[in-house]
C-alpha positions as CSV (number, residue, x, y, z in Angstrom):
1,M,171.4,152.1,83.0
2,N,174.0,150.0,83.5
3,M,175.2,146.3,83.7
4,A,172.9,145.8,86.6
5,W,170.0,146.9,84.8
6,A,170.6,144.7,82.0
7,D,171.1,141.6,84.1
8,R,168.0,142.6,85.9
9,W,165.9,142.7,82.3
10,L,167.1,139.6,81.1
11,N,168.4,137.1,84.0
12,Q,165.9,137.9,86.9
13,T,163.0,139.3,84.1
14,F,162.9,137.3,80.6
15,N,165.3,134.5,81.5
16,R,162.4,133.6,84.2
17,C,159.4,134.3,81.9
18,D,158.0,137.2,84.2
19,L,155.8,138.9,82.4
20,E,154.9,141.0,85.5
21,G,158.6,141.6,86.5
22,L,159.1,143.1,82.6
23,R,156.3,145.1,82.9
24,K,157.7,147.1,85.9
25,M,160.6,148.0,83.8
26,Y,158.6,149.2,80.5
27,H,156.3,152.4,79.8
28,P,152.4,151.7,79.1
29,Q,153.3,153.5,75.6
30,V,156.5,152.3,75.0
31,R,157.5,151.8,71.7
32,F,159.1,148.2,70.8
33,A,160.7,147.2,66.9
34,D,162.3,143.8,66.7
35,V,163.8,144.3,63.0
36,P,164.5,141.3,62.0
37,L,160.9,139.8,62.2
38,G,159.8,142.8,61.0
39,L,157.7,143.8,64.2
40,D,156.9,147.4,65.0
41,L,154.5,147.1,68.5
42,N,153.1,150.3,70.1
43,G,152.0,149.6,73.6
44,W,152.9,147.4,76.7
45,D,149.9,145.0,76.0
46,A,151.2,144.6,72.5
47,V,154.8,144.0,73.8
48,A,153.4,141.7,76.0
49,G,151.4,139.6,73.6
50,F,154.9,139.3,71.7
51,L,157.4,138.7,74.6
52,G,154.8,136.2,76.4
53,G,154.4,134.1,73.1
54,F,158.1,132.8,74.1
55,F,157.0,132.0,78.0
56,V,154.5,129.4,76.2
57,P,155.9,125.7,76.1
58,A,155.7,125.2,72.6
59,A,157.9,127.5,72.2
60,G,160.7,126.2,73.7
61,S,163.5,127.8,76.2
62,H,165.2,131.3,75.2
63,P,167.5,132.2,77.1
64,F,169.8,135.7,76.7
65,I,172.8,135.9,78.5
66,P,173.4,139.7,78.3
67,S,177.4,140.6,78.4
68,A,177.9,144.5,77.8
69,Y,175.7,147.5,78.3
70,L,177.0,150.9,76.6
71,G,174.7,154.1,77.3
72,N,173.8,156.0,80.5
73,E,170.7,156.6,82.4
74,R,168.5,157.9,79.3
75,E,169.6,155.8,76.7
76,G,171.9,152.8,76.0
77,V,172.6,149.4,74.1
78,V,172.5,146.1,75.8
79,E,174.9,143.2,73.5
80,W,173.3,139.5,74.1
81,T,173.4,136.3,73.2
82,W,170.4,134.1,72.4
83,Q,170.8,130.6,73.2
84,G,167.8,128.9,72.4
85,V,166.2,125.2,72.1
86,M,163.1,125.2,70.2
87,G,159.7,123.9,70.8
88,E,157.1,122.4,68.6
89,L,156.1,126.2,67.2
90,D,158.4,127.3,64.1
91,L,158.5,131.0,65.6
92,F,161.4,131.8,62.8
93,S,159.9,130.4,59.4
94,V,161.5,127.1,58.7
95,G,158.9,125.9,57.5
96,Q,158.6,123.4,59.9
97,A,158.8,122.9,63.9
98,T,162.3,122.1,65.0
99,P,161.5,120.7,68.5
100,G,165.0,120.1,70.5
101,K,167.2,121.8,68.2
102,R,169.7,124.8,69.0
103,F,170.4,127.8,68.0
104,S,173.1,130.8,69.2
105,V,172.8,134.0,68.0
106,R,174.3,137.7,69.3
107,G,172.5,140.6,69.0
108,N,171.7,143.5,70.7
109,S,168.4,145.9,72.3
110,V,168.9,149.7,71.8
111,F,166.3,151.9,74.6
112,R,166.0,154.7,75.5
113,F,164.4,155.6,78.8
114,D,162.0,158.4,80.6
115,A,163.2,160.2,83.9
116,D,161.9,157.5,85.8
117,G,163.7,154.8,84.0
118,L,161.1,152.9,82.7
119,V,161.9,152.0,78.9
120,V,160.0,154.4,76.2
121,E,161.8,152.3,73.1
122,E,163.3,149.2,72.2
123,R,165.1,147.9,68.8
124,D,166.2,144.9,68.9
125,Y,168.8,143.3,66.2
126,W,170.3,140.3,65.5
127,D,170.4,137.8,62.2
128,L,167.7,135.6,61.6
129,L,169.6,134.0,58.7
130,T,171.7,132.7,61.4
131,V,169.1,131.2,63.2
132,Q,167.2,130.3,60.6
133,N,170.4,128.3,59.0
134,Q,171.2,126.2,62.3
135,L,167.5,125.1,62.5
136,R,167.3,123.8,59.3
137,T,170.8,121.9,59.8
138,A,170.6,120.8,63.4
139,G,170.7,117.4,64.2
């Protein structure tokens, strides 16, 4: 994979809330971990449930801007910046809803792909405390 793949994954699918487009990029038995949130999910249905939670209006807006790809066609890392605007849901255990508050955090997603180019494993790393602190102090 390469930066064009990262752009398709984030800008052309996730940022457009295109769950069907994302499904086409993942193996049905994908293993997915969001390390800061303590999530370890198995299978597309579980992953879709998690990712789809960011697409509901009450979640706010959660665009990711890809900045780099390091790897090859079987494994790689996408570096990104997450620039969120919160909705009514307390997605990050701040202790209260923070509608309209903004945050920005850098992170990366580590991927493994099968021979057909489908994601078979994804591990996301970002700093939850940075997001919580920004939401608690945002004006």
